[in-house]
VMD Tcl script that builds the backbone (N, CA, C; Angstrom):
set m [mol new atoms 501]
animate dup $m
set s [atomselect $m all]
$s set {name element resname resid chain x y z} {
  {N N MET 1 A 3.764 29.011 13.109}
  {CA C MET 1 A 4.344 28.090 12.141}
  {C C MET 1 A 3.563 26.871 12.122}
  {N N LYS 2 A 3.223 26.352 10.930}
  {CA C LYS 2 A 2.484 25.240 10.749}
  {C C LYS 2 A 3.295 24.073 10.564}
  {N N LYS 3 A 2.758 22.886 11.109}
  {CA C LYS 3 A 3.480 21.590 10.855}
  {C C LYS 3 A 3.430 21.184 9.467}
  {N N SER 4 A 4.272 20.312 9.011}
  {CA C SER 4 A 4.238 19.852 7.600}
  {C C SER 4 A 3.018 19.008 7.369}
  {N N GLY 5 A 2.577 18.319 8.273}
  {CA C GLY 5 A 1.316 17.433 7.985}
  {C C GLY 5 A 0.080 18.057 8.364}
  {N N SER 6 A -0.043 19.350 8.547}
  {CA C SER 6 A -1.179 19.979 9.110}
  {C C SER 6 A -2.299 19.901 8.093}
  {N N ALA 7 A -3.489 19.729 8.526}
  {CA C ALA 7 A -4.703 19.551 7.742}
  {C C ALA 7 A -5.182 20.985 7.278}
  {N N GLN 8 A -4.822 22.066 8.036}
  {CA C GLN 8 A -5.345 23.347 7.682}
  {C C GLN 8 A -4.175 24.034 6.922}
  {N N ILE 9 A -4.465 24.217 5.746}
  {CA C ILE 9 A -3.428 24.924 4.854}
  {C C ILE 9 A -4.101 26.094 4.137}
  {N N SER 10 A -3.320 27.112 3.726}
  {CA C SER 10 A -3.832 28.360 3.226}
  {C C SER 10 A -4.142 28.126 1.679}
  {N N ALA 11 A -4.673 29.135 1.062}
  {CA C ALA 11 A -5.157 28.972 -0.308}
  {C C ALA 11 A -3.712 29.019 -1.170}
  {N N GLY 12 A -2.820 29.814 -0.712}
  {CA C GLY 12 A -1.530 29.841 -1.439}
  {C C GLY 12 A -0.766 28.539 -1.382}
  {N N GLN 13 A -0.890 27.804 -0.175}
  {CA C GLN 13 A -0.272 26.527 -0.096}
  {C C GLN 13 A -1.031 25.488 -0.948}
  {N N GLN 14 A -2.347 25.691 -1.023}
  {CA C GLN 14 A -3.126 24.692 -1.817}
  {C C GLN 14 A -2.706 24.926 -3.386}
  {N N LEU 15 A -2.587 26.079 -3.859}
  {CA C LEU 15 A -2.132 26.434 -5.192}
  {C C LEU 15 A -0.678 25.856 -5.450}
  {N N TYR 16 A 0.209 26.044 -4.489}
  {CA C TYR 16 A 1.489 25.551 -4.662}
  {C C TYR 16 A 1.512 23.936 -4.730}
  {N N GLU 17 A 0.709 23.318 -3.979}
  {CA C GLU 17 A 0.625 21.949 -3.971}
  {C C GLU 17 A 0.000 21.300 -5.263}
  {N N LYS 18 A -1.012 22.061 -5.851}
  {CA C LYS 18 A -1.651 21.645 -7.089}
  {C C LYS 18 A -0.508 21.859 -8.182}
  {N N ALA 19 A 0.247 22.957 -8.167}
  {CA C ALA 19 A 1.286 23.121 -9.205}
  {C C ALA 19 A 2.370 22.104 -8.962}
  {N N ARG 20 A 2.671 21.648 -7.840}
  {CA C ARG 20 A 3.734 20.736 -7.512}
  {C C ARG 20 A 3.388 19.286 -7.927}
  {N N TYR 21 A 2.226 18.900 -7.708}
  {CA C TYR 21 A 1.667 17.501 -7.832}
  {C C TYR 21 A 0.992 17.201 -9.099}
  {N N LEU 22 A 0.694 18.212 -9.977}
  {CA C LEU 22 A -0.017 18.012 -11.261}
  {C C LEU 22 A 0.978 18.051 -12.275}
  {N N ASP 23 A 0.824 17.253 -13.451}
  {CA C ASP 23 A 1.708 17.275 -14.595}
  {C C ASP 23 A 1.209 18.410 -15.551}
  {N N LYS 24 A 1.847 18.387 -16.769}
  {CA C LYS 24 A 1.563 19.555 -17.703}
  {C C LYS 24 A 0.181 19.606 -18.142}
  {N N GLU 25 A -0.497 18.466 -18.187}
  {CA C GLU 25 A -1.889 18.412 -18.653}
  {C C GLU 25 A -2.832 18.662 -17.513}
  {N N GLY 26 A -2.382 18.751 -16.353}
  {CA C GLY 26 A -3.328 19.100 -15.152}
  {C C GLY 26 A -3.772 17.820 -14.502}
  {N N ARG 27 A -3.193 16.679 -14.761}
  {CA C ARG 27 A -3.572 15.392 -14.102}
  {C C ARG 27 A -2.658 15.112 -12.913}
  {N N ALA 28 A -3.202 14.522 -11.942}
  {CA C ALA 28 A -2.477 14.131 -10.765}
  {C C ALA 28 A -1.490 12.950 -11.117}
  {N N SER 29 A -0.211 13.186 -10.829}
  {CA C SER 29 A 0.715 12.039 -11.209}
  {C C SER 29 A 0.627 11.051 -10.019}
  {N N PHE 30 A 0.863 9.807 -10.411}
  {CA C PHE 30 A 0.819 8.711 -9.508}
  {C C PHE 30 A 2.014 8.659 -8.668}
  {N N PRO 31 A 1.844 8.648 -7.347}
  {CA C PRO 31 A 3.087 8.636 -6.427}
  {C C PRO 31 A 3.734 7.268 -6.492}
  {N N LEU 32 A 4.895 7.233 -6.962}
  {CA C LEU 32 A 5.741 5.867 -7.181}
  {C C LEU 32 A 5.921 5.293 -5.705}
  {N N SER 33 A 6.087 6.048 -4.741}
  {CA C SER 33 A 6.210 5.500 -3.275}
  {C C SER 33 A 5.074 4.724 -2.952}
  {N N LEU 34 A 3.846 5.156 -3.339}
  {CA C LEU 34 A 2.607 4.452 -3.002}
  {C C LEU 34 A 2.686 3.037 -3.678}
  {N N LEU 35 A 3.250 2.882 -4.889}
  {CA C LEU 35 A 3.413 1.581 -5.594}
  {C C LEU 35 A 4.258 0.709 -4.672}
  {N N LEU 36 A 5.280 1.154 -4.064}
  {CA C LEU 36 A 6.034 0.294 -3.233}
  {C C LEU 36 A 5.306 -0.082 -2.013}
  {N N VAL 37 A 4.469 0.843 -1.380}
  {CA C VAL 37 A 3.669 0.337 -0.284}
  {C C VAL 37 A 2.745 -0.679 -0.711}
  {N N ILE 38 A 2.114 -0.493 -1.823}
  {CA C ILE 38 A 1.041 -1.481 -2.234}
  {C C ILE 38 A 1.729 -2.775 -2.497}
  {N N LEU 39 A 2.884 -2.833 -3.203}
  {CA C LEU 39 A 3.553 -4.073 -3.426}
  {C C LEU 39 A 4.097 -4.722 -2.137}
  {N N PHE 40 A 4.363 -3.943 -1.112}
  {CA C PHE 40 A 4.732 -4.512 0.079}
  {C C PHE 40 A 3.555 -5.245 0.742}
  {N N GLN 41 A 2.395 -4.583 0.688}
  {CA C GLN 41 A 1.223 -5.172 1.220}
  {C C GLN 41 A 0.634 -6.363 0.382}
  {N N MET 42 A 0.969 -6.344 -0.892}
  {CA C MET 42 A 0.580 -7.542 -1.754}
  {C C MET 42 A 1.833 -8.537 -1.895}
  {N N ARG 43 A 2.631 -8.658 -0.849}
  {CA C ARG 43 A 3.855 -9.496 -1.068}
  {C C ARG 43 A 3.433 -10.966 -1.123}
  {N N GLY 44 A 2.197 -11.396 -0.730}
  {CA C GLY 44 A 1.643 -12.744 -0.963}
  {C C GLY 44 A 1.402 -12.951 -2.418}
  {N N TYR 45 A 0.679 -11.957 -3.052}
  {CA C TYR 45 A 0.529 -12.082 -4.533}
  {C C TYR 45 A 1.776 -12.044 -5.261}
  {N N VAL 46 A 2.708 -11.221 -4.859}
  {CA C VAL 46 A 4.005 -11.219 -5.600}
  {C C VAL 46 A 4.762 -12.453 -5.468}
  {N N ALA 47 A 4.754 -13.087 -4.217}
  {CA C ALA 47 A 5.487 -14.404 -4.119}
  {C C ALA 47 A 4.659 -15.429 -4.940}
  {N N GLY 48 A 3.356 -15.402 -4.980}
  {CA C GLY 48 A 2.584 -16.410 -5.675}
  {C C GLY 48 A 2.900 -16.275 -7.180}
  {N N ILE 49 A 3.009 -15.054 -7.735}
  {CA C ILE 49 A 3.260 -14.821 -9.147}
  {C C ILE 49 A 4.725 -15.315 -9.379}
  {N N ILE 50 A 5.604 -15.109 -8.683}
  {CA C ILE 50 A 6.963 -15.432 -8.901}
  {C C ILE 50 A 7.041 -16.992 -8.810}
  {N N SER 51 A 6.358 -17.575 -7.794}
  {CA C SER 51 A 6.430 -19.091 -7.784}
  {C C SER 51 A 5.809 -19.757 -8.906}
  {N N ILE 52 A 4.958 -19.115 -9.562}
  {CA C ILE 52 A 4.450 -19.734 -10.913}
  {C C ILE 52 A 5.513 -19.946 -11.965}
  {N N THR 53 A 6.562 -19.112 -11.864}
  {CA C THR 53 A 7.585 -19.250 -12.939}
  {C C THR 53 A 8.490 -20.448 -12.782}
  {N N PHE 54 A 8.454 -21.057 -11.568}
  {CA C PHE 54 A 9.262 -22.235 -11.355}
  {C C PHE 54 A 8.466 -23.460 -11.941}
  {N N ALA 55 A 9.100 -24.023 -13.024}
  {CA C ALA 55 A 8.350 -25.043 -13.713}
  {C C ALA 55 A 8.463 -26.482 -13.028}
  {N N GLU 56 A 9.592 -26.722 -12.340}
  {CA C GLU 56 A 9.772 -27.996 -11.731}
  {C C GLU 56 A 9.062 -28.184 -10.433}
  {N N ASP 57 A 9.061 -27.203 -9.510}
  {CA C ASP 57 A 8.346 -27.278 -8.249}
  {C C ASP 57 A 7.769 -25.884 -7.892}
  {N N ARG 58 A 6.500 -25.735 -8.082}
  {CA C ARG 58 A 5.975 -24.339 -7.861}
  {C C ARG 58 A 5.790 -24.017 -6.315}
  {N N THR 59 A 5.826 -24.942 -5.486}
  {CA C THR 59 A 5.691 -24.720 -4.094}
  {C C THR 59 A 7.037 -24.400 -3.357}
  {N N ARG 60 A 8.011 -24.662 -4.096}
  {CA C ARG 60 A 9.356 -24.572 -3.347}
  {C C ARG 60 A 9.655 -23.136 -2.901}
  {N N LEU 61 A 9.402 -22.163 -3.737}
  {CA C LEU 61 A 9.581 -20.752 -3.358}
  {C C LEU 61 A 8.625 -20.339 -2.222}
  {N N LEU 62 A 7.394 -20.806 -2.364}
  {CA C LEU 62 A 6.461 -20.373 -1.300}
  {C C LEU 62 A 6.836 -20.999 0.024}
  {N N LYS 63 A 7.385 -22.163 0.094}
  {CA C LYS 63 A 7.936 -22.658 1.339}
  {C C LYS 63 A 9.055 -21.867 2.004}
  {N N LEU 64 A 9.803 -21.166 1.162}
  {CA C LEU 64 A 10.762 -20.294 1.684}
  {C C LEU 64 A 10.187 -19.176 2.600}
  {N N PHE 65 A 9.083 -18.610 2.084}
  {CA C PHE 65 A 8.333 -17.440 2.834}
  {C C PHE 65 A 7.375 -17.813 3.775}
  {N N TYR 66 A 6.572 -18.873 3.430}
  {CA C TYR 66 A 5.486 -19.229 4.258}
  {C C TYR 66 A 5.596 -20.712 4.741}
  {N N THR 67 A 5.424 -20.968 5.951}
  {CA C THR 67 A 5.667 -22.407 6.446}
  {C C THR 67 A 4.515 -23.313 6.195}
  {N N ASN 68 A 3.346 -22.681 6.001}
  {CA C ASN 68 A 2.207 -23.583 5.689}
  {C C ASN 68 A 1.224 -22.805 4.713}
  {N N THR 69 A 0.375 -23.503 4.191}
  {CA C THR 69 A -0.532 -22.885 3.088}
  {C C THR 69 A -1.573 -21.890 3.791}
  {N N GLU 70 A -1.840 -22.139 5.090}
  {CA C GLU 70 A -2.778 -21.081 5.789}
  {C C GLU 70 A -2.108 -19.741 5.777}
  {N N GLN 71 A -0.871 -19.656 6.080}
  {CA C GLN 71 A -0.223 -18.379 6.016}
  {C C GLN 71 A -0.262 -17.700 4.770}
  {N N PHE 72 A -0.012 -18.459 3.662}
  {CA C PHE 72 A -0.065 -17.925 2.355}
  {C C PHE 72 A -1.458 -17.394 2.071}
  {N N GLY 73 A -2.540 -18.170 2.441}
  {CA C GLY 73 A -3.963 -17.765 2.175}
  {C C GLY 73 A -4.253 -16.550 2.837}
  {N N VAL 74 A -3.748 -16.427 4.158}
  {CA C VAL 74 A -3.968 -15.192 4.951}
  {C C VAL 74 A -3.400 -14.012 4.360}
  {N N MET 75 A -2.046 -14.204 3.902}
  {CA C MET 75 A -1.438 -13.138 3.248}
  {C C MET 75 A -2.129 -12.622 1.942}
  {N N LEU 76 A -2.732 -13.547 1.198}
  {CA C LEU 76 A -3.536 -13.168 0.026}
  {C C LEU 76 A -4.864 -12.300 0.557}
  {N N LEU 77 A -5.429 -12.774 1.643}
  {CA C LEU 77 A -6.515 -11.840 2.222}
  {C C LEU 77 A -5.982 -10.570 2.686}
  {N N VAL 78 A -4.913 -10.476 3.314}
  {CA C VAL 78 A -4.341 -9.192 3.748}
  {C C VAL 78 A -4.037 -8.210 2.644}
  {N N GLY 79 A -3.638 -8.747 1.524}
  {CA C GLY 79 A -3.217 -8.065 0.310}
  {C C GLY 79 A -4.416 -7.614 -0.472}
  {N N LEU 80 A -5.611 -8.139 -0.286}
  {CA C LEU 80 A -6.832 -7.847 -1.064}
  {C C LEU 80 A -7.127 -6.358 -0.984}
  {N N PRO 81 A -7.138 -5.670 0.078}
  {CA C PRO 81 A -7.431 -4.218 0.170}
  {C C PRO 81 A -6.441 -3.467 -0.699}
  {N N ALA 82 A -5.118 -3.809 -0.690}
  {CA C ALA 82 A -4.138 -3.159 -1.525}
  {C C ALA 82 A -4.383 -3.388 -3.001}
  {N N LEU 83 A -4.849 -4.618 -3.324}
  {CA C LEU 83 A -5.183 -4.882 -4.670}
  {C C LEU 83 A -6.206 -4.032 -5.172}
  {N N VAL 84 A -7.350 -3.896 -4.364}
  {CA C VAL 84 A -8.418 -3.050 -4.702}
  {C C VAL 84 A -7.983 -1.604 -4.893}
  {N N VAL 85 A -7.032 -1.115 -4.015}
  {CA C VAL 85 A -6.642 0.312 -4.122}
  {C C VAL 85 A -5.738 0.487 -5.494}
  {N N LEU 86 A -4.952 -0.600 -5.803}
  {CA C LEU 86 A -4.226 -0.533 -7.012}
  {C C LEU 86 A -5.107 -0.556 -8.245}
  {N N LEU 87 A -6.058 -1.351 -8.182}
  {CA C LEU 87 A -6.992 -1.292 -9.305}
  {C C LEU 87 A -7.834 0.055 -9.434}
  {N N ALA 88 A -8.083 0.611 -8.348}
  {CA C ALA 88 A -8.839 1.879 -8.220}
  {C C ALA 88 A -7.972 3.026 -8.807}
  {N N THR 89 A -6.597 3.026 -8.500}
  {CA C THR 89 A -5.614 3.965 -9.038}
  {C C THR 89 A -5.561 3.776 -10.592}
  {N N ALA 90 A -5.624 2.661 -10.999}
  {CA C ALA 90 A -5.471 2.282 -12.371}
  {C C ALA 90 A -6.730 2.887 -13.168}
  {N N PHE 91 A -7.914 2.670 -12.591}
  {CA C PHE 91 A -9.118 2.914 -13.301}
  {C C PHE 91 A -9.782 4.365 -12.883}
  {N N ALA 92 A -9.171 5.030 -11.998}
  {CA C ALA 92 A -9.708 6.353 -11.577}
  {C C ALA 92 A -9.616 7.345 -12.785}
  {N N ALA 93 A -10.692 8.017 -13.069}
  {CA C ALA 93 A -10.609 8.948 -14.122}
  {C C ALA 93 A -10.805 10.399 -13.604}
  {N N GLU 94 A -10.060 11.315 -14.209}
  {CA C GLU 94 A -10.162 12.703 -13.827}
  {C C GLU 94 A -11.246 13.454 -14.639}
  {N N ASP 95 A -11.697 12.848 -15.669}
  {CA C ASP 95 A -12.677 13.582 -16.457}
  {C C ASP 95 A -14.103 13.296 -15.969}
  {N N ASP 96 A -14.467 12.185 -15.519}
  {CA C ASP 96 A -15.768 11.801 -15.018}
  {C C ASP 96 A -15.599 10.860 -13.883}
  {N N ARG 97 A -16.624 10.806 -12.985}
  {CA C ARG 97 A -16.622 9.902 -11.813}
  {C C ARG 97 A -16.976 8.464 -12.226}
  {N N ASN 98 A -16.312 7.624 -11.608}
  {CA C ASN 98 A -16.601 6.185 -11.810}
  {C C ASN 98 A -16.412 5.486 -10.427}
  {N N TRP 99 A -16.490 4.164 -10.440}
  {CA C TRP 99 A -16.405 3.366 -9.162}
  {C C TRP 99 A -15.078 3.580 -8.511}
  {N N ALA 100 A -14.022 3.738 -9.374}
  {CA C ALA 100 A -12.611 3.958 -8.805}
  {C C ALA 100 A -12.488 5.280 -7.977}
  {N N ASN 101 A -13.046 6.187 -8.458}
  {CA C ASN 101 A -13.122 7.484 -7.793}
  {C C ASN 101 A -13.770 7.360 -6.370}
  {N N ALA 102 A -14.823 6.662 -6.263}
  {CA C ALA 102 A -15.461 6.451 -4.976}
  {C C ALA 102 A -14.607 5.538 -4.046}
  {N N VAL 103 A -13.894 4.639 -4.604}
  {CA C VAL 103 A -12.998 3.746 -3.898}
  {C C VAL 103 A -11.841 4.609 -3.292}
  {N N MET 104 A -11.364 5.565 -4.045}
  {CA C MET 104 A -10.319 6.477 -3.676}
  {C C MET 104 A -10.561 7.187 -2.320}
  {N N ARG 105 A -11.899 7.510 -2.037}
  {CA C ARG 105 A -12.265 8.083 -0.927}
  {C C ARG 105 A -11.994 7.208 0.339}
  {N N PHE 106 A -12.046 5.843 0.145}
  {CA C PHE 106 A -11.854 4.936 1.252}
  {C C PHE 106 A -10.501 4.256 1.130}
  {N N ALA 107 A -9.567 4.811 0.229}
  {CA C ALA 107 A -8.213 4.204 0.088}
  {C C ALA 107 A -7.449 4.155 1.333}
  {N N GLN 108 A -7.419 5.282 2.089}
  {CA C GLN 108 A -6.615 5.367 3.267}
  {C C GLN 108 A -6.964 4.424 4.343}
  {N N PRO 109 A -8.269 4.303 4.737}
  {CA C PRO 109 A -8.696 3.382 5.658}
  {C C PRO 109 A -8.516 1.905 5.265}
  {N N LEU 110 A -8.821 1.647 3.895}
  {CA C LEU 110 A -8.480 0.249 3.562}
  {C C LEU 110 A -6.996 -0.089 3.663}
  {N N LEU 111 A -6.077 0.744 3.321}
  {CA C LEU 111 A -4.606 0.343 3.402}
  {C C LEU 111 A -4.304 0.293 4.927}
  {N N MET 112 A -4.796 1.135 5.721}
  {CA C MET 112 A -4.424 1.086 7.160}
  {C C MET 112 A -5.027 -0.084 7.773}
  {N N LEU 113 A -6.252 -0.533 7.481}
  {CA C LEU 113 A -6.890 -1.756 7.942}
  {C C LEU 113 A -5.947 -2.901 7.497}
  {N N SER 114 A -5.518 -2.990 6.318}
  {CA C SER 114 A -4.669 -4.043 5.867}
  {C C SER 114 A -3.376 -4.070 6.567}
  {N N LEU 115 A -2.797 -2.932 6.888}
  {CA C LEU 115 A -1.595 -2.923 7.620}
  {C C LEU 115 A -1.709 -3.311 9.076}
  {N N LEU 116 A -2.930 -2.982 9.736}
  {CA C LEU 116 A -3.121 -3.482 11.052}
  {C C LEU 116 A -3.308 -5.019 11.122}
  {N N VAL 117 A -3.981 -5.504 10.223}
  {CA C VAL 117 A -4.065 -7.081 10.174}
  {C C VAL 117 A -2.718 -7.636 9.835}
  {N N ASP 118 A -1.961 -6.922 9.062}
  {CA C ASP 118 A -0.611 -7.420 8.719}
  {C C ASP 118 A 0.263 -7.452 10.002}
  {N N ALA 119 A 0.079 -6.361 10.877}
  {CA C ALA 119 A 0.756 -6.379 12.110}
  {C C ALA 119 A 0.487 -7.509 12.981}
  {N N VAL 120 A -0.811 -7.927 13.036}
  {CA C VAL 120 A -1.217 -9.113 13.885}
  {C C VAL 120 A -0.481 -10.325 13.264}
  {N N LEU 121 A -0.413 -10.472 12.022}
  {CA C LEU 121 A 0.169 -11.541 11.427}
  {C C LEU 121 A 1.676 -11.631 11.627}
  {N N ILE 122 A 2.285 -10.465 11.522}
  {CA C ILE 122 A 3.776 -10.351 11.854}
  {C C ILE 122 A 3.971 -10.796 13.281}
  {N N GLY 123 A 3.094 -10.346 14.230}
  {CA C GLY 123 A 3.297 -10.702 15.703}
  {C C GLY 123 A 3.008 -12.174 15.840}
  {N N TRP 124 A 2.105 -12.786 15.132}
  {CA C TRP 124 A 1.893 -14.218 15.128}
  {C C TRP 124 A 3.025 -14.966 14.604}
  {N N LEU 125 A 3.747 -14.437 13.533}
  {CA C LEU 125 A 4.894 -15.051 12.918}
  {C C LEU 125 A 6.027 -15.108 14.014}
  {N N PHE 126 A 6.335 -14.037 14.757}
  {CA C PHE 126 A 7.252 -13.918 15.853}
  {C C PHE 126 A 6.975 -14.951 16.938}
  {N N VAL 127 A 5.705 -15.034 17.283}
  {CA C VAL 127 A 5.337 -16.023 18.342}
  {C C VAL 127 A 5.509 -17.431 17.894}
  {N N GLU 128 A 5.154 -17.750 16.653}
  {CA C GLU 128 A 5.343 -19.067 16.137}
  {C C GLU 128 A 6.760 -19.500 16.019}
  {N N SER 129 A 7.657 -18.485 15.808}
  {CA C SER 129 A 9.158 -18.846 15.689}
  {C C SER 129 A 9.855 -18.614 17.038}
  {N N TYR 130 A 9.124 -18.473 18.114}
  {CA C TYR 130 A 9.593 -18.198 19.436}
  {C C TYR 130 A 10.631 -17.063 19.563}
  {N N GLY 131 A 10.345 -15.947 18.775}
  {CA C GLY 131 A 11.165 -14.918 18.825}
  {C C GLY 131 A 12.547 -14.894 18.239}
  {N N ALA 132 A 12.814 -16.008 17.458}
  {CA C ALA 132 A 14.126 -16.129 16.891}
  {C C ALA 132 A 14.264 -14.982 15.792}
  {N N PHE 133 A 15.490 -14.461 15.738}
  {CA C PHE 133 A 15.735 -13.407 14.781}
  {C C PHE 133 A 16.134 -13.892 13.487}
  {N N SER 134 A 15.582 -13.184 12.535}
  {CA C SER 134 A 16.081 -13.371 11.146}
  {C C SER 134 A 16.026 -12.014 10.427}
  {N N PHE 135 A 16.841 -11.866 9.447}
  {CA C PHE 135 A 16.955 -10.599 8.730}
  {C C PHE 135 A 15.630 -10.378 7.831}
  {N N GLY 136 A 15.003 -11.471 7.465}
  {CA C GLY 136 A 13.880 -11.428 6.608}
  {C C GLY 136 A 12.752 -10.884 7.426}
  {N N ARG 137 A 12.527 -11.386 8.685}
  {CA C ARG 137 A 11.484 -10.824 9.563}
  {C C ARG 137 A 11.769 -9.368 9.873}
  {N N ALA 138 A 13.126 -9.039 10.259}
  {CA C ALA 138 A 13.461 -7.666 10.511}
  {C C ALA 138 A 13.216 -6.827 9.343}
  {N N ALA 139 A 13.296 -7.165 8.136}
  {CA C ALA 139 A 13.066 -6.374 6.908}
  {C C ALA 139 A 11.547 -6.160 6.894}
  {N N ILE 140 A 10.801 -7.195 7.089}
  {CA C ILE 140 A 9.272 -7.118 7.072}
  {C C ILE 140 A 8.806 -6.104 8.049}
  {N N VAL 141 A 9.245 -6.104 9.348}
  {CA C VAL 141 A 8.950 -5.206 10.379}
  {C C VAL 141 A 9.348 -3.738 9.979}
  {N N PHE 142 A 10.552 -3.597 9.424}
  {CA C PHE 142 A 11.043 -2.271 9.081}
  {C C PHE 142 A 10.230 -1.754 7.938}
  {N N GLY 143 A 9.846 -2.642 6.920}
  {CA C GLY 143 A 8.985 -2.120 5.841}
  {C C GLY 143 A 7.525 -1.812 6.332}
  {N N TRP 144 A 7.117 -2.555 7.291}
  {CA C TRP 144 A 5.808 -2.214 7.890}
  {C C TRP 144 A 5.814 -0.846 8.482}
  {N N PHE 145 A 6.813 -0.445 9.272}
  {CA C PHE 145 A 6.913 0.897 9.847}
  {C C PHE 145 A 7.098 1.956 8.675}
  {N N ILE 146 A 7.788 1.621 7.782}
  {CA C ILE 146 A 7.899 2.633 6.635}
  {C C ILE 146 A 6.564 2.939 5.991}
  {N N CYS 147 A 5.784 1.691 5.779}
  {CA C CYS 147 A 4.572 1.919 5.118}
  {C C CYS 147 A 3.539 2.745 5.939}
  {N N ILE 148 A 3.492 2.604 7.269}
  {CA C ILE 148 A 2.604 3.283 8.165}
  {C C ILE 148 A 3.065 4.807 8.204}
  {N N TRP 149 A 4.441 5.022 8.221}
  {CA C TRP 149 A 4.933 6.349 8.124}
  {C C TRP 149 A 4.461 7.142 6.864}
  {N N TYR 150 A 4.641 6.306 5.674}
  {CA C TYR 150 A 4.278 6.979 4.397}
  {C C TYR 150 A 2.698 7.283 4.309}
  {N N LEU 151 A 1.865 6.350 4.691}
  {CA C LEU 151 A 0.489 6.581 4.588}
  {C C LEU 151 A -0.042 7.662 5.552}
  {N N LEU 152 A 0.577 7.859 6.656}
  {CA C LEU 152 A 0.242 8.888 7.522}
  {C C LEU 152 A 0.818 10.332 7.271}
  {N N ASN 153 A 1.967 10.369 6.636}
  {CA C ASN 153 A 2.669 11.682 6.537}
  {C C ASN 153 A 2.778 12.201 5.102}
  {N N SER 154 A 2.601 11.336 4.095}
  {CA C SER 154 A 2.943 11.771 2.770}
  {C C SER 154 A 1.955 12.799 2.177}
  {N N ARG 155 A 2.415 14.025 1.799}
  {CA C ARG 155 A 1.594 15.053 1.237}
  {C C ARG 155 A 1.100 14.650 -0.140}
  {N N ARG 156 A 1.976 14.042 -0.841}
  {CA C ARG 156 A 1.721 13.638 -2.286}
  {C C ARG 156 A 0.589 12.659 -2.291}
  {N N TRP 157 A 0.576 11.671 -1.411}
  {CA C TRP 157 A -0.402 10.607 -1.410}
  {C C TRP 157 A -1.692 11.291 -0.881}
  {N N ARG 158 A -1.687 12.236 -0.014}
  {CA C ARG 158 A -2.853 12.885 0.531}
  {C C ARG 158 A -3.545 13.666 -0.662}
  {N N PHE 159 A -2.672 14.428 -1.384}
  {CA C PHE 159 A -3.134 15.081 -2.545}
  {C C PHE 159 A -3.790 14.291 -3.613}
  {N N TYR 160 A -3.102 13.230 -3.961}
  {CA C TYR 160 A -3.480 12.326 -5.022}
  {C C TYR 160 A -4.819 11.673 -4.675}
  {N N ARG 161 A -4.999 11.194 -3.450}
  {CA C ARG 161 A -6.144 10.629 -3.020}
  {C C ARG 161 A -7.304 11.635 -2.973}
  {N N SER 162 A -7.144 12.881 -2.450}
  {CA C SER 162 A -8.193 13.800 -2.377}
  {C C SER 162 A -8.511 14.334 -3.789}
  {N N HIS 163 A -7.478 14.495 -4.669}
  {CA C HIS 163 A -7.831 14.997 -5.985}
  {C C HIS 163 A -8.690 13.993 -6.788}
  {N N LEU 164 A -8.464 12.783 -6.722}
  {CA C LEU 164 A -9.186 11.792 -7.441}
  {C C LEU 164 A -10.584 11.565 -6.788}
  {N N SER 165 A -10.626 11.701 -5.515}
  {CA C SER 165 A -12.019 11.388 -4.881}
  {C C SER 165 A -12.842 12.530 -5.033}
  {N N ASN 166 A -12.430 13.727 -5.152}
  {CA C ASN 166 A -13.265 14.973 -5.267}
  {C C ASN 166 A -13.601 15.438 -6.718}
  {N N ILE 167 A -13.333 14.672 -7.646}
  {CA C ILE 167 A -13.657 15.016 -8.976}
  {C C ILE 167 A -15.257 14.787 -9.157}
}
mol reanalyze $m
mol bondsrecalc $m
mol representation Tube
mol addrep $m
């Protein structure tokens, strides 16, 4: 009996996965869970975009999430690989190869590297706050574990990535 995440699958299972993850036109459909993972990793960008909407004080919202500007800048750097993967998924073509298809080959290591750097920053956040509990930090840690689990175990993400990188 094979494990669900096994790399060795038979030809029948490959045909089943193709039929399962392709739409009617034969194109790989974008996994929406991947969008949630990318948005989690790009939370610095999301907070920055939302803070732009405050007309009276643009830094007020950022001070709720980040205690200093260095943390915000580092979060923007951590989210940069996720931004590259998001752009690659938007521009990847199934008809001909382009730069985005080449980036999709390295999408998994980019996202995992981003999550590892994010883990260091989360640990630094806990050390800086002397281990004080807050629901926001707990939600960030829980989201981090969900992202790791999704990137390592999702068949749909694996199929989408390999389908776009092998064209």
